[in-house]
CHARMM-style PDB file with segment names, atoms N, HN, CA, C and O in Angstrom:
ATOM      1  N   MET     1     141.447 -91.890  88.059  1.00  0.00      PROA
ATOM      2  CA  MET     1     141.929 -92.886  87.119  1.00  0.00      PROA
ATOM      3  C   MET     1     143.397 -93.163  87.413  1.00  0.00      PROA
ATOM      4  O   MET     1     144.187 -92.244  87.632  1.00  0.00      PROA
ATOM      5  N   HSD     2     143.739 -94.413  87.414  1.00  0.00      PROA
ATOM      6  HN  HSD     2     143.098 -95.160  87.236  1.00  0.00      PROA
ATOM      7  CA  HSD     2     145.118 -94.787  87.657  1.00  0.00      PROA
ATOM      8  C   HSD     2     145.952 -94.750  86.366  1.00  0.00      PROA
ATOM      9  O   HSD     2     147.175 -94.618  86.418  1.00  0.00      PROA
ATOM     10  N   ALA     3     145.295 -94.866  85.232  1.00  0.00      PROA
ATOM     11  HN  ALA     3     144.302 -94.973  85.190  1.00  0.00      PROA
ATOM     12  CA  ALA     3     146.017 -94.881  83.954  1.00  0.00      PROA
ATOM     13  C   ALA     3     146.090 -93.470  83.381  1.00  0.00      PROA
ATOM     14  O   ALA     3     145.219 -92.638  83.636  1.00  0.00      PROA
ATOM     15  N   LYS     4     147.098 -93.222  82.636  1.00  0.00      PROA
ATOM     16  HN  LYS     4     147.805 -93.898  82.429  1.00  0.00      PROA
ATOM     17  CA  LYS     4     147.222 -91.946  81.929  1.00  0.00      PROA
ATOM     18  C   LYS     4     146.479 -92.091  80.609  1.00  0.00      PROA
ATOM     19  O   LYS     4     147.017 -92.637  79.646  1.00  0.00      PROA
ATOM     20  N   ALA     5     145.244 -91.604  80.566  1.00  0.00      PROA
ATOM     21  HN  ALA     5     144.807 -91.160  81.348  1.00  0.00      PROA
ATOM     22  CA  ALA     5     144.409 -91.802  79.389  1.00  0.00      PROA
ATOM     23  C   ALA     5     144.391 -90.584  78.466  1.00  0.00      PROA
ATOM     24  O   ALA     5     143.804 -90.632  77.385  1.00  0.00      PROA
ATOM     25  N   HSD     6     145.024 -89.507  78.884  1.00  0.00      PROA
ATOM     26  HN  HSD     6     145.501 -89.467  79.762  1.00  0.00      PROA
ATOM     27  CA  HSD     6     144.999 -88.292  78.083  1.00  0.00      PROA
ATOM     28  C   HSD     6     146.425 -87.848  77.754  1.00  0.00      PROA
ATOM     29  O   HSD     6     147.400 -88.284  78.366  1.00  0.00      PROA
ATOM     30  N   SER     7     146.498 -86.977  76.778  1.00  0.00      PROA
ATOM     31  HN  SER     7     145.706 -86.623  76.281  1.00  0.00      PROA
ATOM     32  CA  SER     7     147.812 -86.427  76.424  1.00  0.00      PROA
ATOM     33  C   SER     7     148.272 -85.474  77.522  1.00  0.00      PROA
ATOM     34  O   SER     7     147.472 -85.037  78.350  1.00  0.00      PROA
ATOM     35  N   TRP     8     149.556 -85.157  77.525  1.00  0.00      PROA
ATOM     36  HN  TRP     8     150.206 -85.511  76.852  1.00  0.00      PROA
ATOM     37  CA  TRP     8     150.121 -84.277  78.545  1.00  0.00      PROA
ATOM     38  C   TRP     8     149.458 -82.894  78.509  1.00  0.00      PROA
ATOM     39  O   TRP     8     149.184 -82.318  79.562  1.00  0.00      PROA
ATOM     40  N   LYS     9     149.202 -82.362  77.323  1.00  0.00      PROA
ATOM     41  HN  LYS     9     149.425 -82.830  76.468  1.00  0.00      PROA
ATOM     42  CA  LYS     9     148.566 -81.045  77.206  1.00  0.00      PROA
ATOM     43  C   LYS     9     147.180 -81.058  77.835  1.00  0.00      PROA
ATOM     44  O   LYS     9     146.806 -80.116  78.535  1.00  0.00      PROA
ATOM     45  N   CYS    10     146.422 -82.109  77.594  1.00  0.00      PROA
ATOM     46  HN  CYS    10     146.725 -82.874  77.026  1.00  0.00      PROA
ATOM     47  CA  CYS    10     145.080 -82.238  78.160  1.00  0.00      PROA
ATOM     48  C   CYS    10     145.157 -82.371  79.682  1.00  0.00      PROA
ATOM     49  O   CYS    10     144.354 -81.778  80.403  1.00  0.00      PROA
ATOM     50  N   GLU    11     146.112 -83.142  80.160  1.00  0.00      PROA
ATOM     51  HN  GLU    11     146.764 -83.625  79.574  1.00  0.00      PROA
ATOM     52  CA  GLU    11     146.270 -83.346  81.604  1.00  0.00      PROA
ATOM     53  C   GLU    11     146.606 -82.034  82.306  1.00  0.00      PROA
ATOM     54  O   GLU    11     146.037 -81.729  83.355  1.00  0.00      PROA
ATOM     55  N   VAL    12     147.516 -81.266  81.741  1.00  0.00      PROA
ATOM     56  HN  VAL    12     147.977 -81.514  80.890  1.00  0.00      PROA
ATOM     57  CA  VAL    12     147.903 -79.990  82.334  1.00  0.00      PROA
ATOM     58  C   VAL    12     146.728 -79.017  82.323  1.00  0.00      PROA
ATOM     59  O   VAL    12     146.524 -78.276  83.285  1.00  0.00      PROA
ATOM     60  N   LYS    13     145.965 -79.018  81.251  1.00  0.00      PROA
ATOM     61  HN  LYS    13     146.130 -79.620  80.470  1.00  0.00      PROA
ATOM     62  CA  LYS    13     144.867 -78.068  81.123  1.00  0.00      PROA
ATOM     63  C   LYS    13     143.713 -78.371  82.071  1.00  0.00      PROA
ATOM     64  O   LYS    13     143.125 -77.445  82.630  1.00  0.00      PROA
ATOM     65  N   TYR    14     143.370 -79.660  82.270  1.00  0.00      PROA
ATOM     66  HN  TYR    14     143.848 -80.413  81.816  1.00  0.00      PROA
ATOM     67  CA  TYR    14     142.163 -80.008  83.018  1.00  0.00      PROA
ATOM     68  C   TYR    14     142.396 -80.696  84.360  1.00  0.00      PROA
ATOM     69  O   TYR    14     141.447 -80.838  85.130  1.00  0.00      PROA
ATOM     70  N   SER    15     143.597 -81.124  84.668  1.00  0.00      PROA
ATOM     71  HN  SER    15     144.369 -81.009  84.042  1.00  0.00      PROA
ATOM     72  CA  SER    15     143.863 -81.819  85.922  1.00  0.00      PROA
ATOM     73  C   SER    15     143.711 -80.881  87.114  1.00  0.00      PROA
ATOM     74  O   SER    15     144.104 -79.717  87.048  1.00  0.00      PROA
ATOM     75  N   GLY    16     143.143 -81.387  88.196  1.00  0.00      PROA
ATOM     76  HN  GLY    16     142.823 -82.333  88.250  1.00  0.00      PROA
ATOM     77  CA  GLY    16     142.977 -80.583  89.403  1.00  0.00      PROA
ATOM     78  C   GLY    16     144.290 -80.144  89.999  1.00  0.00      PROA
ATOM     79  O   GLY    16     144.353 -79.114  90.670  1.00  0.00      PROA
ATOM     80  N   ALA    17     145.342 -80.907  89.765  1.00  0.00      PROA
ATOM     81  HN  ALA    17     145.291 -81.744  89.220  1.00  0.00      PROA
ATOM     82  CA  ALA    17     146.654 -80.557  90.302  1.00  0.00      PROA
ATOM     83  C   ALA    17     147.191 -79.269  89.687  1.00  0.00      PROA
ATOM     84  O   ALA    17     148.055 -78.617  90.273  1.00  0.00      PROA
ATOM     85  N   TYR    18     146.691 -78.901  88.524  1.00  0.00      PROA
ATOM     86  HN  TYR    18     145.989 -79.431  88.048  1.00  0.00      PROA
ATOM     87  CA  TYR    18     147.194 -77.721  87.834  1.00  0.00      PROA
ATOM     88  C   TYR    18     146.182 -76.579  87.809  1.00  0.00      PROA
ATOM     89  O   TYR    18     146.417 -75.571  87.142  1.00  0.00      PROA
ATOM     90  N   GLN    19     145.067 -76.711  88.516  1.00  0.00      PROA
ATOM     91  HN  GLN    19     144.876 -77.529  89.058  1.00  0.00      PROA
ATOM     92  CA  GLN    19     144.030 -75.683  88.526  1.00  0.00      PROA
ATOM     93  C   GLN    19     144.242 -74.737  89.708  1.00  0.00      PROA
ATOM     94  O   GLN    19     144.594 -75.176  90.803  1.00  0.00      PROA
ATOM     95  N   GLU    20     144.036 -73.494  89.493  1.00  0.00      PROA
ATOM     96  HN  GLU    20     143.750 -73.138  88.604  1.00  0.00      PROA
ATOM     97  CA  GLU    20     144.162 -72.483  90.538  1.00  0.00      PROA
ATOM     98  C   GLU    20     143.139 -72.746  91.641  1.00  0.00      PROA
ATOM     99  O   GLU    20     141.945 -72.872  91.368  1.00  0.00      PROA
ATOM    100  N   GLY    21     143.603 -72.827  92.879  1.00  0.00      PROA
ATOM    101  HN  GLY    21     144.573 -72.725  93.101  1.00  0.00      PROA
ATOM    102  CA  GLY    21     142.720 -73.011  94.029  1.00  0.00      PROA
ATOM    103  C   GLY    21     142.277 -74.434  94.304  1.00  0.00      PROA
ATOM    104  O   GLY    21     141.565 -74.672  95.280  1.00  0.00      PROA
ATOM    105  N   ALA    22     142.673 -75.382  93.481  1.00  0.00      PROA
ATOM    106  HN  ALA    22     143.251 -75.188  92.688  1.00  0.00      PROA
ATOM    107  CA  ALA    22     142.271 -76.773  93.691  1.00  0.00      PROA
ATOM    108  C   ALA    22     143.139 -77.397  94.776  1.00  0.00      PROA
ATOM    109  O   ALA    22     144.335 -77.120  94.865  1.00  0.00      PROA
ATOM    110  N   GLY    23     142.526 -78.241  95.597  1.00  0.00      PROA
ATOM    111  HN  GLY    23     141.554 -78.466  95.525  1.00  0.00      PROA
ATOM    112  CA  GLY    23     143.274 -78.923  96.640  1.00  0.00      PROA
ATOM    113  C   GLY    23     144.168 -79.992  96.047  1.00  0.00      PROA
ATOM    114  O   GLY    23     143.854 -80.577  95.010  1.00  0.00      PROA
ATOM    115  N   SER    24     145.259 -80.238  96.699  1.00  0.00      PROA
ATOM    116  HN  SER    24     145.514 -79.763  97.541  1.00  0.00      PROA
ATOM    117  CA  SER    24     146.194 -81.253  96.227  1.00  0.00      PROA
ATOM    118  C   SER    24     146.128 -82.453  97.162  1.00  0.00      PROA
ATOM    119  O   SER    24     146.508 -82.353  98.328  1.00  0.00      PROA
ATOM    120  N   THR    25     145.650 -83.580  96.661  1.00  0.00      PROA
ATOM    121  HN  THR    25     145.341 -83.661  95.714  1.00  0.00      PROA
ATOM    122  CA  THR    25     145.575 -84.802  97.453  1.00  0.00      PROA
ATOM    123  C   THR    25     146.262 -85.917  96.704  1.00  0.00      PROA
ATOM    124  O   THR    25     146.591 -85.782  95.526  1.00  0.00      PROA
ATOM    125  N   ILE    26     146.476 -87.015  97.394  1.00  0.00      PROA
ATOM    126  HN  ILE    26     146.209 -87.124  98.352  1.00  0.00      PROA
ATOM    127  CA  ILE    26     147.137 -88.136  96.746  1.00  0.00      PROA
ATOM    128  C   ILE    26     146.154 -89.013  95.976  1.00  0.00      PROA
ATOM    129  O   ILE    26     146.564 -89.832  95.154  1.00  0.00      PROA
ATOM    130  N   GLY    27     144.841 -88.842  96.245  1.00  0.00      PROA
ATOM    131  HN  GLY    27     144.509 -88.177  96.913  1.00  0.00      PROA
ATOM    132  CA  GLY    27     143.828 -89.599  95.521  1.00  0.00      PROA
ATOM    133  C   GLY    27     143.620 -91.011  96.033  1.00  0.00      PROA
ATOM    134  O   GLY    27     142.929 -91.797  95.386  1.00  0.00      PROA
ATOM    135  N   GLU    28     144.190 -91.354  97.162  1.00  0.00      PROA
ATOM    136  HN  GLU    28     144.752 -90.716  97.688  1.00  0.00      PROA
ATOM    137  CA  GLU    28     144.071 -92.705  97.707  1.00  0.00      PROA
ATOM    138  C   GLU    28     143.503 -92.666  99.134  1.00  0.00      PROA
ATOM    139  O   GLU    28     143.854 -93.503  99.965  1.00  0.00      PROA
ATOM    140  N   GLU    29     142.633 -91.701  99.413  1.00  0.00      PROA
ATOM    141  HN  GLU    29     142.348 -91.020  98.737  1.00  0.00      PROA
ATOM    142  CA  GLU    29     142.139 -91.511 100.766  1.00  0.00      PROA
ATOM    143  C   GLU    29     141.366 -92.723 101.279  1.00  0.00      PROA
ATOM    144  O   GLU    29     141.557 -93.136 102.423  1.00  0.00      PROA
ATOM    145  N   VAL    30     140.500 -93.295 100.453  1.00  0.00      PROA
ATOM    146  HN  VAL    30     140.344 -92.960  99.524  1.00  0.00      PROA
ATOM    147  CA  VAL    30     139.710 -94.456 100.871  1.00  0.00      PROA
ATOM    148  C   VAL    30     140.614 -95.642 101.169  1.00  0.00      PROA
ATOM    149  O   VAL    30     140.391 -96.361 102.143  1.00  0.00      PROA
ATOM    150  N   GLU    31     141.620 -95.850 100.352  1.00  0.00      PROA
ATOM    151  HN  GLU    31     141.801 -95.265  99.561  1.00  0.00      PROA
ATOM    152  CA  GLU    31     142.550 -96.951 100.577  1.00  0.00      PROA
ATOM    153  C   GLU    31     143.319 -96.769 101.878  1.00  0.00      PROA
ATOM    154  O   GLU    31     143.613 -97.748 102.564  1.00  0.00      PROA
ATOM    155  N   GLN    32     143.648 -95.528 102.227  1.00  0.00      PROA
ATOM    156  HN  GLN    32     143.409 -94.733 101.670  1.00  0.00      PROA
ATOM    157  CA  GLN    32     144.352 -95.267 103.481  1.00  0.00      PROA
ATOM    158  C   GLN    32     143.482 -95.606 104.679  1.00  0.00      PROA
ATOM    159  O   GLN    32     143.965 -96.191 105.649  1.00  0.00      PROA
ATOM    160  N   VAL    33     142.200 -95.244 104.626  1.00  0.00      PROA
ATOM    161  HN  VAL    33     141.807 -94.768 103.839  1.00  0.00      PROA
ATOM    162  CA  VAL    33     141.275 -95.557 105.723  1.00  0.00      PROA
ATOM    163  C   VAL    33     141.109 -97.067 105.847  1.00  0.00      PROA
ATOM    164  O   VAL    33     141.172 -97.609 106.951  1.00  0.00      PROA
ATOM    165  N   ASN    34     140.899 -97.744 104.733  1.00  0.00      PROA
ATOM    166  HN  ASN    34     140.848 -97.304 103.837  1.00  0.00      PROA
ATOM    167  CA  ASN    34     140.738 -99.198 104.775  1.00  0.00      PROA
ATOM    168  C   ASN    34     141.989 -99.883 105.315  1.00  0.00      PROA
ATOM    169  O   ASN    34     141.884-100.855 106.064  1.00  0.00      PROA
ATOM    170  N   SER    35     143.148 -99.401 104.952  1.00  0.00      PROA
ATOM    171  HN  SER    35     143.233 -98.613 104.344  1.00  0.00      PROA
ATOM    172  CA  SER    35     144.392 -99.970 105.449  1.00  0.00      PROA
ATOM    173  C   SER    35     144.514 -99.777 106.955  1.00  0.00      PROA
ATOM    174  O   SER    35     144.936-100.686 107.669  1.00  0.00      PROA
ATOM    175  N   PHE    36     144.149 -98.608 107.430  1.00  0.00      PROA
ATOM    176  HN  PHE    36     143.806 -97.870 106.849  1.00  0.00      PROA
ATOM    177  CA  PHE    36     144.211 -98.315 108.868  1.00  0.00      PROA
ATOM    178  C   PHE    36     143.250 -99.196 109.650  1.00  0.00      PROA
ATOM    179  O   PHE    36     143.610 -99.732 110.699  1.00  0.00      PROA
ATOM    180  N   LEU    37     142.026 -99.349 109.146  1.00  0.00      PROA
ATOM    181  HN  LEU    37     141.734 -98.914 108.294  1.00  0.00      PROA
ATOM    182  CA  LEU    37     141.018-100.124 109.871  1.00  0.00      PROA
ATOM    183  C   LEU    37     141.207-101.638 109.714  1.00  0.00      PROA
ATOM    184  O   LEU    37     140.664-102.404 110.510  1.00  0.00      PROA
ATOM    185  N   SER    38     141.957-102.078 108.717  1.00  0.00      PROA
ATOM    186  HN  SER    38     142.398-101.455 108.071  1.00  0.00      PROA
ATOM    187  CA  SER    38     142.119-103.515 108.488  1.00  0.00      PROA
ATOM    188  C   SER    38     142.899-104.194 109.603  1.00  0.00      PROA
ATOM    189  O   SER    38     142.811-105.412 109.759  1.00  0.00      PROA
ATOM    190  N   ARG    39     143.656-103.439 110.375  1.00  0.00      PROA
ATOM    191  HN  ARG    39     143.728-102.450 110.249  1.00  0.00      PROA
ATOM    192  CA  ARG    39     144.440-104.041 111.458  1.00  0.00      PROA
ATOM    193  C   ARG    39     143.569-104.637 112.557  1.00  0.00      PROA
ATOM    194  O   ARG    39     144.047-105.459 113.339  1.00  0.00      PROA
ATOM    195  N   ILE    40     142.290-104.236 112.632  1.00  0.00      PROA
ATOM    196  HN  ILE    40     141.902-103.568 111.996  1.00  0.00      PROA
ATOM    197  CA  ILE    40     141.412-104.806 113.658  1.00  0.00      PROA
ATOM    198  C   ILE    40     140.579-105.970 113.123  1.00  0.00      PROA
ATOM    199  O   ILE    40     139.745-106.515 113.845  1.00  0.00      PROA
ATOM    200  N   ALA    41     140.795-106.347 111.888  1.00  0.00      PROA
ATOM    201  HN  ALA    41     141.473-105.904 111.301  1.00  0.00      PROA
ATOM    202  CA  ALA    41     139.997-107.407 111.277  1.00  0.00      PROA
ATOM    203  C   ALA    41     140.123-108.731 112.017  1.00  0.00      PROA
ATOM    204  O   ALA    41     139.123-109.421 112.215  1.00  0.00      PROA
ATOM    205  N   VAL    42     141.328-109.096 112.427  1.00  0.00      PROA
ATOM    206  HN  VAL    42     142.140-108.536 112.266  1.00  0.00      PROA
ATOM    207  CA  VAL    42     141.545-110.378 113.103  1.00  0.00      PROA
ATOM    208  C   VAL    42     140.854-110.402 114.460  1.00  0.00      PROA
ATOM    209  O   VAL    42     140.240-111.404 114.827  1.00  0.00      PROA
ATOM    210  N   THR    43     140.948-109.309 115.205  1.00  0.00      PROA
ATOM    211  HN  THR    43     141.447-108.495 114.907  1.00  0.00      PROA
ATOM    212  CA  THR    43     140.355-109.292 116.546  1.00  0.00      PROA
ATOM    213  C   THR    43     138.845-109.124 116.517  1.00  0.00      PROA
ATOM    214  O   THR    43     138.165-109.605 117.424  1.00  0.00      PROA
ATOM    215  N   SER    44     138.305-108.468 115.523  1.00  0.00      PROA
ATOM    216  HN  SER    44     138.857-108.077 114.786  1.00  0.00      PROA
ATOM    217  CA  SER    44     136.858-108.241 115.482  1.00  0.00      PROA
ATOM    218  C   SER    44     136.102-109.311 114.689  1.00  0.00      PROA
ATOM    219  O   SER    44     134.875-109.274 114.609  1.00  0.00      PROA
ATOM    220  N   LYS    45     136.820-110.242 114.117  1.00  0.00      PROA
ATOM    221  HN  LYS    45     137.818-110.272 114.182  1.00  0.00      PROA
ATOM    222  CA  LYS    45     136.214-111.255 113.249  1.00  0.00      PROA
ATOM    223  C   LYS    45     135.154-112.083 113.965  1.00  0.00      PROA
ATOM    224  O   LYS    45     134.118-112.404 113.383  1.00  0.00      PROA
ATOM    225  N   TYR    46     135.404-112.426 115.209  1.00  0.00      PROA
ATOM    226  HN  TYR    46     136.245-112.165 115.682  1.00  0.00      PROA
ATOM    227  CA  TYR    46     134.482-113.305 115.936  1.00  0.00      PROA
ATOM    228  C   TYR    46     133.638-112.563 116.958  1.00  0.00      PROA
ATOM    229  O   TYR    46     133.011-113.199 117.804  1.00  0.00      PROA
ATOM    230  N   MET    47     133.603-111.249 116.906  1.00  0.00      PROA
ATOM    231  HN  MET    47     134.112-110.732 116.218  1.00  0.00      PROA
ATOM    232  CA  MET    47     132.796-110.445 117.823  1.00  0.00      PROA
ATOM    233  C   MET    47     131.345-110.395 117.364  1.00  0.00      PROA
ATOM    234  O   MET    47     131.025-110.687 116.212  1.00  0.00      PROA
ATOM    235  N   SER    48     130.478-110.018 118.296  1.00  0.00      PROA
ATOM    236  HN  SER    48     130.738-109.781 119.233  1.00  0.00      PROA
ATOM    237  CA  SER    48     129.088-109.776 117.923  1.00  0.00      PROA
ATOM    238  C   SER    48     129.033-108.533 117.039  1.00  0.00      PROA
ATOM    239  O   SER    48     129.996-107.769 116.970  1.00  0.00      PROA
ATOM    240  N   LYS    49     127.910-108.338 116.369  1.00  0.00      PROA
ATOM    241  HN  LYS    49     127.128-108.959 116.425  1.00  0.00      PROA
ATOM    242  CA  LYS    49     127.775-107.180 115.487  1.00  0.00      PROA
ATOM    243  C   LYS    49     127.942-105.879 116.267  1.00  0.00      PROA
ATOM    244  O   LYS    49     128.597-104.949 115.798  1.00  0.00      PROA
ATOM    245  N   ALA    50     127.344-105.817 117.469  1.00  0.00      PROA
ATOM    246  HN  ALA    50     126.812-106.573 117.850  1.00  0.00      PROA
ATOM    247  CA  ALA    50     127.448-104.605 118.287  1.00  0.00      PROA
ATOM    248  C   ALA    50     128.889-104.385 118.750  1.00  0.00      PROA
ATOM    249  O   ALA    50     129.379-103.256 118.730  1.00  0.00      PROA
ATOM    250  N   GLY    51     129.564-105.445 119.163  1.00  0.00      PROA
ATOM    251  HN  GLY    51     129.166-106.363 119.179  1.00  0.00      PROA
ATOM    252  CA  GLY    51     130.949-105.336 119.596  1.00  0.00      PROA
ATOM    253  C   GLY    51     131.862-104.900 118.474  1.00  0.00      PROA
ATOM    254  O   GLY    51     132.757-104.079 118.674  1.00  0.00      PROA
ATOM    255  N   ARG    52     131.637-105.455 117.282  1.00  0.00      PROA
ATOM    256  HN  ARG    52     130.910-106.122 117.120  1.00  0.00      PROA
ATOM    257  CA  ARG    52     132.449-105.096 116.115  1.00  0.00      PROA
ATOM    258  C   ARG    52     132.229-103.628 115.747  1.00  0.00      PROA
ATOM    259  O   ARG    52     133.180-102.916 115.424  1.00  0.00      PROA
ATOM    260  N   THR    53     130.968-103.177 115.797  1.00  0.00      PROA
ATOM    261  HN  THR    53     130.196-103.755 116.060  1.00  0.00      PROA
ATOM    262  CA  THR    53     130.657-101.778 115.495  1.00  0.00      PROA
ATOM    263  C   THR    53     131.361-100.848 116.479  1.00  0.00      PROA
ATOM    264  O   THR    53     131.933 -99.832 116.085  1.00  0.00      PROA
ATOM    265  N   ASP    54     131.314-101.206 117.769  1.00  0.00      PROA
ATOM    266  HN  ASP    54     130.850-102.032 118.090  1.00  0.00      PROA
ATOM    267  CA  ASP    54     131.994-100.388 118.786  1.00  0.00      PROA
ATOM    268  C   ASP    54     133.504-100.365 118.560  1.00  0.00      PROA
ATOM    269  O   ASP    54     134.137 -99.318 118.691  1.00  0.00      PROA
ATOM    270  N   MET    55     134.080-101.518 118.222  1.00  0.00      PROA
ATOM    271  HN  MET    55     133.565-102.369 118.116  1.00  0.00      PROA
ATOM    272  CA  MET    55     135.520-101.612 117.996  1.00  0.00      PROA
ATOM    273  C   MET    55     135.944-100.760 116.800  1.00  0.00      PROA
ATOM    274  O   MET    55     136.942-100.042 116.871  1.00  0.00      PROA
ATOM    275  N   ILE    56     135.199-100.838 115.715  1.00  0.00      PROA
ATOM    276  HN  ILE    56     134.389-101.421 115.657  1.00  0.00      PROA
ATOM    277  CA  ILE    56     135.524-100.051 114.518  1.00  0.00      PROA
ATOM    278  C   ILE    56     135.366 -98.565 114.798  1.00  0.00      PROA
ATOM    279  O   ILE    56     136.189 -97.759 114.365  1.00  0.00      PROA
ATOM    280  N   THR    57     134.310 -98.198 115.523  1.00  0.00      PROA
ATOM    281  HN  THR    57     133.641 -98.853 115.874  1.00  0.00      PROA
ATOM    282  CA  THR    57     134.094 -96.799 115.861  1.00  0.00      PROA
ATOM    283  C   THR    57     135.230 -96.261 116.720  1.00  0.00      PROA
ATOM    284  O   THR    57     135.741 -95.168 116.477  1.00  0.00      PROA
ATOM    285  N   THR    58     135.627 -97.047 117.738  1.00  0.00      PROA
ATOM    286  HN  THR    58     135.212 -97.935 117.935  1.00  0.00      PROA
ATOM    287  CA  THR    58     136.733 -96.629 118.613  1.00  0.00      PROA
ATOM    288  C   THR    58     138.026 -96.463 117.816  1.00  0.00      PROA
ATOM    289  O   THR    58     138.757 -95.490 118.002  1.00  0.00      PROA
ATOM    290  N   GLN    59     138.301 -97.410 116.936  1.00  0.00      PROA
ATOM    291  HN  GLN    59     137.707 -98.200 116.785  1.00  0.00      PROA
ATOM    292  CA  GLN    59     139.533 -97.341 116.133  1.00  0.00      PROA
ATOM    293  C   GLN    59     139.497 -96.151 115.184  1.00  0.00      PROA
ATOM    294  O   GLN    59     140.506 -95.467 115.009  1.00  0.00      PROA
ATOM    295  N   ALA    60     138.347 -95.897 114.570  1.00  0.00      PROA
ATOM    296  HN  ALA    60     137.528 -96.452 114.712  1.00  0.00      PROA
ATOM    297  CA  ALA    60     138.217 -94.795 113.610  1.00  0.00      PROA
ATOM    298  C   ALA    60     138.355 -93.432 114.295  1.00  0.00      PROA
ATOM    299  O   ALA    60     138.806 -92.468 113.677  1.00  0.00      PROA
ATOM    300  N   MET    61     137.974 -93.357 115.548  1.00  0.00      PROA
ATOM    301  HN  MET    61     137.608 -94.140 116.050  1.00  0.00      PROA
ATOM    302  CA  MET    61     138.049 -92.084 116.270  1.00  0.00      PROA
ATOM    303  C   MET    61     139.446 -91.806 116.827  1.00  0.00      PROA
ATOM    304  O   MET    61     139.725 -90.689 117.264  1.00  0.00      PROA
ATOM    305  N   SER    62     140.318 -92.805 116.814  1.00  0.00      PROA
ATOM    306  HN  SER    62     140.091 -93.712 116.459  1.00  0.00      PROA
ATOM    307  CA  SER    62     141.658 -92.590 117.374  1.00  0.00      PROA
ATOM    308  C   SER    62     142.609 -92.007 116.358  1.00  0.00      PROA
ATOM    309  OT1 SER    62     143.776 -91.767 116.670  1.00  0.00      PROA
TER     310      SER     62
END
């Protein structure tokens, strides 16, 4: 959730950032991947489906 919908006490008690052993992430992992892959949108726009799939796969593996 992007909004703060709970009180501070509730957030501290139940948030993963404050739990023992919980991983700490920024919570925007999908957006980071989409941002990285969006740079090939212009070049892959007019490719065949197979070519576009290969291009995205190559970019994702780098």
